[in-house]
C-alpha positions in Angstrom: -13.5 19.3 29.3 -10.2 20.5 27.8 -9.0 18.5 24.9 -5.5 17.2 24.7 -3.7 17.8 21.4 -1.3 15.2 20.1 1.1 15.1 17.2 1.5 12.0 15.1 4.5 11.5 12.9 4.8 10.0 9.5 8.3 9.1 8.6 9.2 9.9 5.0 12.4 10.1 2.9 12.8 13.3 0.9 13.1 13.2 -2.8 16.8 13.6 -3.8 15.7 15.7 -6.9 13.1 18.3 -5.5 13.7 17.9 -1.8 10.0 17.5 -0.9 8.8 14.7 1.4 8.2 11.6 -0.7 8.0 7.9 0.2 6.5 6.9 3.5 8.9 4.6 5.4 7.1 4.6 8.8 6.3 0.9 8.7 9.8 -0.1 7.6 11.3 2.1 10.4 8.9 0.8 13.0 9.5 -2.8 11.9 13.2 -2.2 12.4 12.8 -0.5 15.7 10.2 -2.7 17.2 10.6 -6.0 15.4 13.2 -6.9 12.9 16.4 -5.6 14.5 15.4 -7.1 17.8 14.8 -10.5 16.3 18.1 -10.5 14.4 16.5 -9.9 11.0 18.9 -7.1 10.2 19.2 -3.4 10.9 18.3 -1.9 7.5 15.6 -2.0 4.8 16.0 -1.0 1.2 13.4 0.0 -1.4 12.8 1.4 -4.8 12.7 2.6 -7.2 9.8 4.7 -5.9 8.6 7.8 -7.6 8.2 11.3 -6.1 4.5 12.5 -6.2 5.7 16.1 -6.6 8.3 16.0 -9.4 8.0 12.4 -10.7 11.7 11.5 -10.5 12.6 8.0 -9.3 14.8 7.2 -6.3 16.0 4.3 -4.3 16.4 4.4 -0.5 17.8 2.7 2.5 16.6 3.1 6.1 18.5 2.0 9.2 17.3 1.0 12.7 19.3 3.9 14.2 17.3 6.4 12.2 19.7 7.1 9.4 18.4 7.1 5.8 20.0 7.4 2.4 18.4 8.2 -1.0 19.7 8.1 -4.5 18.2 9.5 -7.6 17.4 7.1 -10.4 17.4 8.4 -14.0 13.7 7.6 -14.6 10.6 9.8 -14.4 7.0 8.9 -14.0 3.8 10.2 -15.7 0.6 10.5 -13.6 -2.2 8.3 -14.9 -5.5 6.8 -13.8 -6.1 3.1 -14.1 -9.5 1.3 -14.2 -9.5 -2.0 -12.5 -12.3 -4.6 -12.5 -13.3 -7.0 -9.8 -15.7 -9.6 -11.0 -18.4 -10.2 -8.3 -21.8 -11.7 -9.2 -23.5 -10.5 -12.3 -22.3 -6.9 -12.2 -18.5 -6.3 -12.1 -17.1 -3.7 -9.7 -14.8 -1.0 -11.2 -12.3 1.1 -9.3 -10.5 4.1 -10.6 -6.9 4.2 -9.2 -4.4 7.0 -9.1 -1.2 5.6 -10.7 1.9 6.7 -12.5 4.3 5.0 -14.9 7.5 5.5 -16.7 7.8 5.4 -20.5 11.0 3.4 -21.2 12.2 4.0 -24.8 10.8 1.5 -27.2 7.9 0.3 -25.2 4.8 -0.3 -27.4 1.3 0.2 -26.1 0.9 -3.7 -25.9 4.1 -3.9 -23.8 2.8 -1.1 -21.5 -0.6 -2.9 -21.1 1.2 -6.2 -20.2 3.3 -4.4 -17.6 0.2 -2.8 -16.1 -1.6 -6.2 -16.1 1.3 -7.8 -14.3 1.7 -5.0 -11.8 -2.0 -4.8 -10.8 -2.9 -8.5 -11.1 0.2 -10.2 -9.7 2.8 -7.8 -8.2 1.3 -5.1 -6.0 -0.4 -5.6 -2.7 -4.2 -4.9 -2.7 -3.6 -2.5 0.2 -1.4 -0.4 -2.0 -4.2 -0.3 -4.6 -6.9 0.6 -2.0 -4.9 3.6 -0.8 -5.0 5.0 -4.3 -8.7 4.4 -5.1 -10.6 7.6 -6.2 -13.9 6.1 -7.5 -15.8 2.9 -7.2 -18.4 1.9 -9.8 -20.8 -1.1 -10.1 -23.0 -1.1 -13.2 -24.3 2.5 -13.5 -24.0 3.1 -9.7 -21.1 5.5 -8.8 -21.5 4.9 -5.1 -22.3 1.2 -4.7 -23.0 0.3 -1.1 -22.9 -3.4 0.0 -19.8 -4.4 -1.9 -18.3 -5.9 1.3 -19.7 -8.7 3.4 -19.0 -8.4 7.1 -17.5 -11.6 8.4 -16.1 -11.2 11.9 -14.5 -8.7 14.3 -11.7 -9.4 16.8 -10.2 -7.1 19.4 -6.6 -6.0 19.2 -4.8 -6.8 22.5 -4.2 -3.7 24.6 -0.5 -4.6 24.8 -0.1 -4.3 21.0 2.1 -1.3 20.4 0.8 -0.6 16.9 -2.5 -2.0 15.8 -1.4 -1.8 12.1 1.0 -4.6 12.8 -1.4 -6.9 14.6 -2.9 -9.6 12.4 -6.0 -11.0 13.9 -6.8 -13.4 11.1 -4.4 -16.1 9.9 -4.8 -17.0 6.2 -5.0 -20.7 7.1 -8.2 -20.1 9.1 -10.0 -17.9 6.6 -12.2 -20.7 5.2 -13.7 -21.2 8.6 -13.8 -17.6 9.9 -17.4 -16.5 10.3 -18.8 -19.9 9.5 -21.6 -20.8 11.9 -21.2 -24.2 13.3 -24.4 -26.4 13.7 -25.5 -26.9 17.2 -26.1 -30.5 18.2 
């Protein structure tokens, strides 16, 4: 059987400093096209500062439902780092090594930097953002620990859903009861 070849597109804004593709804005654009703008939630999204993976310079951006985008350089630059995060689970904590970058504002002490990182990883950023950047996972002396996750339940994505990344099968309010087997009377 002949195979059909398809092209998938990732929408990015280009860095205003080096011109290379930088921040992925696909979800923002899709939200505008398929959701937000149609629901009267506005016709643009703004973000940043984000940092270019190629040159490290910061930029802010604005994307519009009609496909227009604007970027502006911010006078900050990032330094590539690796961060070690710990997830306490049972008797052996789980460690993940995460690709990261940070800026060095003038006058920041190492303690201030540590507090900024603690806030960023423990309170500010979404776990999904962290998971995209994980390079290594450790538990005890095991560098490839299987069995970290417990399967709970699977649900089908409705066929009419345009983009399965935007379909939320589980509501946070029901999580305490998802996967809990009910006693049969």
